[in-house]
C-alpha positions in Angstrom: 149.4 187.2 -149.0 148.6 188.1 -152.6 144.9 188.2 -153.6 145.9 186.7 -157.0 146.8 183.4 -155.4 143.4 182.9 -153.8 141.6 184.0 -157.0 143.6 181.5 -158.9 142.7 178.8 -156.4 139.0 179.5 -156.9 139.7 179.3 -160.7 141.3 175.9 -160.2 138.2 174.7 -158.3 135.8 176.1 -160.9 137.7 174.6 -163.8 138.0 171.3 -162.0 134.2 171.3 -161.7 133.9 172.0 -165.4 136.2 169.1 -166.1 134.1 166.8 -163.9 130.9 167.9 -165.8 132.5 167.4 -169.2 133.9 164.0 -168.2 130.4 162.9 -167.1 129.0 164.1 -170.4 131.5 162.1 -172.4 131.1 159.0 -170.2 127.3 159.1 -171.0 127.7 159.7 -174.8 125.8 156.4 -175.4 123.4 156.4 -172.5 119.8 156.1 -173.5 117.8 159.3 -172.8 120.8 161.1 -171.2 120.8 164.9 -171.2 124.2 166.7 -171.2 125.1 169.4 -168.7 127.0 172.7 -169.0 128.9 174.6 -166.4 128.2 178.3 -165.9 130.8 180.5 -164.1 130.3 183.9 -162.4 132.7 186.1 -160.5 132.6 186.3 -156.7 132.7 189.4 -154.5 135.0 192.3 -155.4 137.1 194.3 -152.9 136.7 198.1 -153.2 140.1 199.8 -153.3 138.6 203.2 -153.9 134.9 204.2 -153.8 133.4 206.1 -156.6 132.5 209.7 -156.3 129.6 211.7 -157.6 130.3 214.7 -159.8 130.2 218.1 -158.2 130.0 221.7 -159.4 133.7 222.2 -159.4 134.9 218.7 -160.3 133.9 215.5 -162.2 132.9 212.2 -160.7 135.2 209.3 -160.2 134.6 205.6 -160.8 135.2 203.0 -158.1 138.3 200.9 -158.2 137.6 197.2 -157.4 139.6 194.1 -157.4 137.9 190.8 -158.0 138.3 188.0 -155.6 137.9 185.0 -157.9 135.3 182.9 -159.7 132.7 180.4 -158.6 130.3 178.0 -160.3 127.0 179.8 -160.8 125.0 176.8 -162.1 125.3 173.5 -163.8 122.5 173.5 -166.4 120.9 170.6 -168.3 120.6 170.7 -172.0 117.0 169.4 -172.8 117.3 169.3 -176.6 116.1 166.2 -178.4 118.5 163.3 -178.7 119.1 161.2 -181.9 116.7 158.4 -182.7 117.9 154.8 -182.6 115.6 152.2 -184.2 115.6 149.0 -182.2 112.5 147.2 -183.5 111.6 146.1 -179.9 107.9 146.6 -179.1 108.8 147.6 -175.5 111.2 150.4 -176.5 109.4 153.8 -176.5 110.6 157.2 -177.5 109.2 160.6 -176.7 109.4 163.1 -179.6 109.1 166.5 -177.9 108.8 167.5 -174.3 107.8 165.3 -171.4 108.9 162.4 -169.3 107.8 158.8 -168.7 106.3 158.3 -165.2 107.8 155.4 -163.2 107.4 154.1 -159.7 110.3 153.0 -157.6 109.0 151.7 -154.3 106.6 154.4 -153.1 108.3 157.3 -155.0 107.3 158.5 -158.4 110.2 159.2 -160.7 110.5 160.7 -164.2 112.7 159.6 -167.1 113.4 160.1 -170.8 115.0 156.6 -171.1 112.3 154.5 -172.9 113.9 151.1 -172.7 111.4 148.9 -170.9 110.8 145.2 -170.5 108.4 142.8 -168.7 108.8 141.4 -165.2 107.4 138.1 -164.0 103.9 139.7 -163.4 103.6 141.3 -166.9 104.4 144.8 -165.7 106.5 147.1 -167.9 109.6 148.0 -166.0 112.9 149.9 -166.5 116.2 148.0 -166.4 116.5 148.9 -162.6 113.0 147.6 -161.8 111.0 150.9 -161.7 107.4 150.3 -163.0 106.0 152.3 -165.9 102.8 154.2 -165.0 99.7 155.0 -166.9 96.0 154.1 -167.1 94.8 150.5 -167.5 91.9 149.9 -169.8 88.5 148.6 -168.6 87.3 145.2 -169.7 85.5 146.8 -172.6 88.7 148.5 -173.8 87.8 152.1 -172.6 90.6 154.1 -171.0 89.9 157.0 -168.6 92.9 159.4 -168.8 91.3 161.6 -166.2 91.6 159.1 -163.4 94.6 158.3 -161.2 97.6 156.6 -162.8 98.5 153.0 -162.0 101.2 150.4 -162.9 101.0 149.3 -166.5 101.0 145.7 -167.5 100.5 143.7 -170.7 98.7 140.4 -169.8 100.1 138.1 -172.5 97.9 135.0 -172.9 94.8 136.8 -171.6 91.6 135.3 -172.9 88.7 137.3 -174.3 85.2 135.8 -174.3 83.4 135.3 -177.6 81.1 138.1 -178.8 78.2 137.2 -181.0 77.6 139.1 -184.3 75.0 141.8 -184.2 76.0 143.7 -187.3 77.9 143.7 -190.5 78.2 145.7 -193.7 78.5 145.3 -197.4 80.4 147.9 -199.5 81.4 148.3 -203.1 79.9 148.6 -206.6 77.3 146.3 -208.3 77.7 146.5 -212.1 74.7 148.4 -213.6 75.0 146.2 -216.8 74.1 143.0 -214.9 71.2 141.3 -216.7 67.9 140.7 -215.0 67.9 137.5 -212.9 71.7 137.4 -212.6 73.2 137.5 -209.1 76.2 139.0 -207.3 77.5 137.2 -204.2 79.8 137.9 -201.3 80.2 136.3 -197.9 81.6 136.6 -194.4 82.1 134.5 -191.3 79.9 135.6 -188.3 80.0 134.2 -184.8 77.4 133.1 -182.3 77.5 133.7 -178.5 79.7 130.7 -178.0 82.2 131.8 -180.6 81.2 129.2 -183.2 81.8 130.5 -186.7 78.7 130.9 -188.9 79.4 131.3 -192.6 76.8 133.4 -194.4 76.5 134.6 -198.0 74.9 137.8 -199.3 73.2 137.2 -202.6 72.0 140.2 -204.7 69.8 139.3 -207.6 68.7 141.8 -210.2 65.0 142.1 -210.6 63.6 139.8 -213.4 59.9 140.5 -213.1 57.9 141.2 -216.3 58.7 143.9 -217.1 61.8 144.2 -214.9 62.0 147.2 -212.6 65.3 149.0 -213.5 68.0 149.5 -210.9 66.2 147.2 -208.4 67.7 144.2 -206.7 66.7 141.7 -204.0 68.9 140.6 -201.1 68.9 137.1 -199.8 71.1 136.1 -196.8 71.8 132.4 -196.8 73.7 130.3 -194.3 76.4 127.9 -195.6 74.2 125.0 -194.5 71.5 126.2 -196.9 69.2 127.9 -194.3 67.7 131.1 -195.6 68.2 133.8 -193.0 66.7 136.7 -194.9 64.8 136.7 -198.2 63.5 139.2 -200.8 64.9 142.4 -199.2 64.5 145.2 -201.7 67.6 147.2 -202.7 67.0 150.1 -205.1 69.2 152.7 -206.7 68.3 155.9 -208.5 69.2 156.6 -212.1 72.6 158.0 -211.1 73.6 154.8 -209.3 73.1 156.1 -205.7 71.4 153.9 -203.1 67.8 155.0 -202.2 66.3 151.9 -200.6 67.2 151.3 -197.8 67.8 155.0 -197.0 71.5 155.3 -196.5 71.0 158.2 -194.1 68.7 156.3 -191.8 70.3 153.3 -190.0 66.9 152.0 -188.9 65.9 151.2 -192.5 68.8 148.8 -193.0 67.9 145.1 -193.4 67.9 142.8 -190.4 67.6 139.1 -189.8 67.1 137.0 -186.7 68.6 133.5 -186.9 66.0 130.8 -186.5 65.7 128.7 -183.3 67.9 126.0 -184.8 70.8 128.3 -184.0 70.2 128.3 -180.2 73.4 130.2 -179.3 72.9 132.9 -182.0 70.0 135.0 -180.9 70.4 138.1 -183.1 69.1 140.3 -184.5 71.8 141.1 -187.1 71.8 144.4 -188.9 73.4 144.7 -192.4 74.7 148.1 -193.3 74.3 148.7 -197.1 74.9 152.5 -197.1 78.2 152.3 -198.9 76.9 150.4 -201.9 76.6 151.9 -205.4 75.5 150.8 -208.9 77.7 152.1 -211.7 78.9 150.6 -214.9 82.2 148.7 -214.4 83.5 145.8 -212.4 81.9 144.1 -209.5 83.6 145.2 -206.3 81.0 144.0 -203.7 82.6 142.8 -200.5 81.7 142.2 -196.9 84.7 143.6 -195.0 83.7 143.4 -191.4 81.3 142.2 -188.7 81.3 142.9 -185.0 81.5 139.3 -183.6 84.6 137.5 -182.4 85.5 133.9 -181.5 87.4 133.0 -178.3 90.8 134.7 -178.4 94.1 135.2 -176.5 96.4 138.2 -176.4 99.3 137.7 -178.9 101.1 141.1 -179.2 100.6 144.8 -178.7 101.3 148.0 -180.5 101.9 151.6 -179.2 100.1 154.5 -180.8 101.5 158.1 -181.0 99.0 159.1 -178.2 100.4 156.4 -175.9 97.6 153.9 -176.3 98.8 150.3 -175.9 96.7 148.4 -178.4 96.4 144.6 -177.8 96.2 142.3 -180.8 94.3 139.1 -180.1 94.4 135.7 -181.9 90.8 136.1 -183.0 91.5 139.4 -184.9 90.2 141.7 -182.1 92.2 144.9 -181.5 91.4 146.5 -178.1 93.2 149.0 -175.9 95.0 147.5 -173.0 96.1 150.8 -171.4 97.6 154.2 -172.1 101.0 155.6 -171.1 101.1 158.7 -168.9 103.6 161.5 -169.7 104.6 164.3 -167.2 105.6 167.8 -168.0 107.1 170.5 -165.8 107.1 174.3 -165.9 110.9 174.2 -165.3 112.4 170.9 -166.1 115.8 172.4 -165.2 114.7 172.3 -161.6 114.4 168.5 -161.5 116.8 166.6 -159.3 118.8 163.7 -160.8 117.9 160.5 -158.9 120.3 158.1 -160.7 119.5 155.4 -163.2 118.6 158.1 -165.8 115.7 159.2 -163.7 114.7 162.5 -162.1 112.6 163.5 -159.1 110.5 166.6 -158.4 112.7 169.5 -157.2 111.9 172.7 -155.2 112.1 174.8 -158.4 110.7 172.4 -161.0 107.0 172.9 -160.3 104.6 170.1 -159.8 104.3 167.2 -162.4 101.6 167.9 -164.9 100.5 164.3 -165.8 98.5 163.8 -169.0 98.4 162.0 -172.3 100.9 162.2 -175.1 100.3 164.9 -177.7 98.4 167.2 -175.4 99.3 170.0 -173.0 102.7 170.6 -174.6 103.7 167.0 -174.2 105.4 165.2 -177.1 104.2 162.1 -179.1 105.4 158.6 -178.7 107.1 156.2 -181.0 107.4 152.4 -180.5 110.4 150.4 -181.5 112.9 153.3 -181.1 114.9 154.9 -178.4 116.1 158.5 -177.8 119.9 158.4 -177.5 122.1 160.8 -175.6 122.2 164.4 -176.8 125.9 164.8 -176.0 127.9 166.4 -178.8 131.4 164.9 -178.7 132.9 167.7 -180.8 131.5 170.3 -178.4 132.6 168.3 -175.3 136.2 167.9 -176.5 136.3 171.6 -177.3 135.1 172.2 -173.7 137.7 169.8 -172.4 140.4 171.9 -174.1 139.0 175.1 -172.7 138.8 173.6 -169.2 142.3 172.3 -169.4 143.8 175.6 -170.6 141.8 177.5 -168.0 143.2 175.2 -165.3 146.8 175.6 -166.6 146.4 179.4 -166.7 145.2 179.5 -163.1 148.1 177.2 -162.1 150.5 179.7 -163.8 149.0 182.5 -161.7 149.7 180.6 -158.5 153.3 179.9 -159.7 153.8 183.6 -160.6 152.4 184.7 -157.2 154.7 182.3 -155.5 157.7 183.7 -157.3 156.7 187.2 -156.3 156.5 186.2 -152.7 159.9 184.5 -153.0 161.4 187.7 -154.3 159.8 189.5 -151.4 161.3 187.1 -148.9 164.7 187.4 -150.6 164.8 191.2 -149.9 166.1 190.3 -146.4 169.2 188.2 -146.6 
């Protein structure tokens, strides 16, 4: 039989595989996190008709004469380029910008995926549409996350209560007008909390020195509770001639004013330190404000946000913002060696290398975005072009079989 017929049959098989791969790419053009594939061909063994000969003293060398025996699929490679971004606005949709994979658990098997469409199950765990659980590091009760420990299932405990925290420190920042007359006051206030989470409204009163004669650039600080109780009285606050704070020493936290609430506030033991290091005294407007203090009332988890490093930041009803956990990302020396496990997931293959699990933005792993998804990286124009090439290749190989058949028919017809 003619070798061309069997070569053409191998060509039909190879181009059918190319058609299958192209069809799968087109079918997944809108699949979240899908990575397209390409088919690579290579020739098979060749039959030697005449071996080559080395040159000699009295004649030149000859090249070998070989006839190829067809084609085969050498590889089906995955295109790992970044897919387009689709903004969804959903807080549970995550996107990896760069290399890396989300780590999920399906039963006892760890899988890896680029599809970042997650949702909550009945226990508050973040899961994929097929039920695989997203993995990472859960935070300790104080909000610390140890990314060097073993990974675990991630969950967001909506409605979780956090106990009150009493105020132990606050700060005052801004500018006090240097043109303030002796005896005049500048006031700001803030709400602090005792150990039971009861709000305690306090006011900071800065009064410019009005002694005779008045000491320039000198003020006194009084801290007064909203019920009229004086918590701190006559604390000196001094600036130099250029308007820079000198008393208390802004470089020494131990010199900052403190007050201890009186016994009437049984659930507020103190002491409370007031940081004044960011205050100035220049000409101009009064910008004094008390932007923060470290106490909180009783609160419950209301929502969460995802940082670029994978930190899941919980937002509580009392204003507290505290990490709930951190997503884990995995990278591989050879992601092309991963095996597809279905449901847009991959498992470790023999040639992929081990999973290198770590945090986003480190070790060559990409950063994370919340409220967006990575779409398929399939290029329809390229796929349709490949479809035409595969179709024409299939037709050409079919024509070779037809021509070979006609030759065999002519050979049979020699004997009539």
